[in-house]
C-alpha positions, 0 to 999 in steps of 0.5 A: 252127979258129982260133976253137977255138984262140983261144977255148979259153984264154979259156974255161979260167978258167970251167972252174976257177971255175964248176961247169961240166962240162969236156966240155960247155964244150969242146963248146960252144967247138967248136960256137961255132966252127962258126958263123963261116965267113967269107971270111977262113977257109981253109974258105970258100975251099976250098968256094968254089973247089971246090963253088961255083965257078959261083956268084956271090960273093954267092950263095956267101957266102949259101950258106956262111954260111947253112949254117954258121949252121944247122949251129951252131944244130942243134949248140947245140940238140943240145948243150943237149939232151945237157946237159939230159939229164945226159949231159955230166956 
């Protein structure tokens, strides 16, 4: 969530200067925020202490980080497909 809030003001000038779809740009920022689940993120600790409580710290980090990377890659491919089909303006 912090990534989304921090990146949006940085990306906003590109919306005005480029020929980019605002919808596609905002979705790309959201997709990018999916891939950064790190130990300094509250989501990491919620999942770590609940679903992965029995695992070692290394195993939990690999599971959460690996899952978020796969989630981000699938989302980027889906977003690129929608943009390629002209469904995002």
